[in-house]
N, C-alpha and C positions, 0 to 999 in steps of 0.2 A: 263941628261934630267930630269926636274925639273916643274912642274907647276910656269908659269912667275906672274901671277896677280888672287885676287880675293882670295875668303874663302880658299882655299890651296894652297896661295900662297909660294913658296923658299921649296914646300916640294919635295923630290927626288921622280922619279916614276921607278919603275923598267922597264927593256927592254930585249928582247928577244934575246938570244944568237944566234951567227951565221950569213946568211946573205937572212935571210928568209925577213926581216921588214927592211926599212930603217927608223928610227924615225925622224922627222922633227929636225933640231936643232931648240935650242932655240932662237937665233936671226930670224931665218924664222919665228916661230910661234910668235915670239913680235910680227915680221911685220903684218902676218896675222891678227893677233887680233884688230892689230890696225885698218885696210881696217876694219875689221867686228864689229868695235864697235857697230853702232847702232842696227845691227842684232841681238846682241847677248843674252840682256835681256829678260828673260822672254819667250826665244824662245824654241820650240822645236828641237833638234838637230837629227841630222842622220849622224852618221861617218861610212862611208863604207869603208872595204879594213882596220880596223882599228887598225890594227897592234896591241902595247903596248896600245893604248887606248890616246896617249896624247895630240891628238887633242881634243876629245871628253869631256876630264876629264878639259882640260883649257875650254872649252865654260861652263861646270858646273859651274867650282869655279868663274868664270867672270859672272852668274847670269841667265845663260842658265834653263829653266822652268825645262825639261827632255832632257836625250839622248841616244839615241837608236845604241850600239854599232853591227856593222856586221863583224864575221872576223869569218873566216873558221878555220883554222890552231886552233889545240885543248891545245897547247901550248901557242898561240899567247892569244886568250881567257882565260883561267887562268890567264894570268899575267893582263889582261884588270880585271879582276875578284880585284885579289889582291889590283890593284893601286886604285879601287875603296873604297876597305876597309879600303885602307890606308889613302886615304884621306876626309875618313867621307862622300861621295858621291855616297853609291849603293844605296842609297833611292831614287834617282832621275835618275834612270839606269835600262835600259836592257842591256843585253848581247846577242847574235843571233848569235849562232853557224851555220852558213850558208855562202854558197858563196853569195856574192854581187847581182849577177844577179839574182840567183831564190829569192831573198831576197825582192827586186824591184817589180820583175812578178808577185810576189802573193799579194802585199796591192793592197786593191780595189781601193783605192784613195791617193793622195799625198798632208798630212796634215801637212808636215814637215815645216818648216821656215828656215831651213838652211840645205841643205846637201852638207856635204864636204866628198868627195874621193880621196882618194890617193893610185892609184891600182898598181901593179907591171908594171914599165915603159913596152913600148915598145910590148906589147900582145896585142890593141885594148880591152882591160876590159872598160876603159872610155867610148868606144864609145857604147859597147854593152849594160850599165850600162845609157847611155843617148837614146839610141833607143827605150831600154822598156820604161824610163820615158816619152818619147814622145808621149807614148801613153795610158797615164794618164790620169786623170783627177786631175786638181791641183785644192784644196782650200783653198791657201794661195799665197802670192806672194813670191813663193819659190827663194832662192837665193842657186844655186847650186856651188859649189867651186872644182876645179880637179884642183890636186897637179900631176904635169905631167913634162916629159924629156923635155928640151929646144927644141929639135927637132920636137916631135910630134904636129902633124896635126890638128887642130882643122875647117877647113875649111867649112867641114860636117854638122855645128851646123846648120845654117841656114833651110838648108834643113829639118831639123828634128822638126823646129819654135823655136829654141831659138837663142838669142842674147847674144853676148860678150861684157857683160859691163865694164868689167877691164880685166885689162895681163899683171901681173907683174911678170916680168923676175927676177931672182936672177942667182949667177954662175954657179951652176949647176940642175937645175929646174925652173920651173915656175908654179905661180897658175892664172888658168882663172877662170873667174867669169860670170855665165850664168844665164839668165832668162828667161823665156818663150818670148815669143814675144809680145804679149798681156799686157804682165805685167810690161814690160819695160816702 
């Protein structure tokens, strides 16, 4: 895994050994960031279930103002910190060792421009995060991107006050792009 573009372009990133995380492939990451082109520069980026930090680091490399990485696993959080030091992006980042639902619950309001989450598949964690987000005051037109299994159902998001603005399917997974209805 490597950084695709920006100030840390081509730098290799460490990943976690084992099956705890599924790093987003370079090809899918490149496609994702092509779709995020207008959102990332100067953005406050939130990377939930951050794994080894590849998505948030890509955002920082491409000009995001800051990124908060939320990762519960100690070895994964340490990997993110190592990757941030190696890419010289640590000064724009915060690594929070929390579970994502608790972290989002603790926020008084949502002031991130982009929220990306890649939770373990088929555990309903993206729904739990979206349920908490639906109770929060948003101070920006936040774009929420969820990486999920192809068979994951998102028909419930309308009832939570979100609208799907884009739905991109790959061979093994998909990205769902959401915004609050009043901001669409």
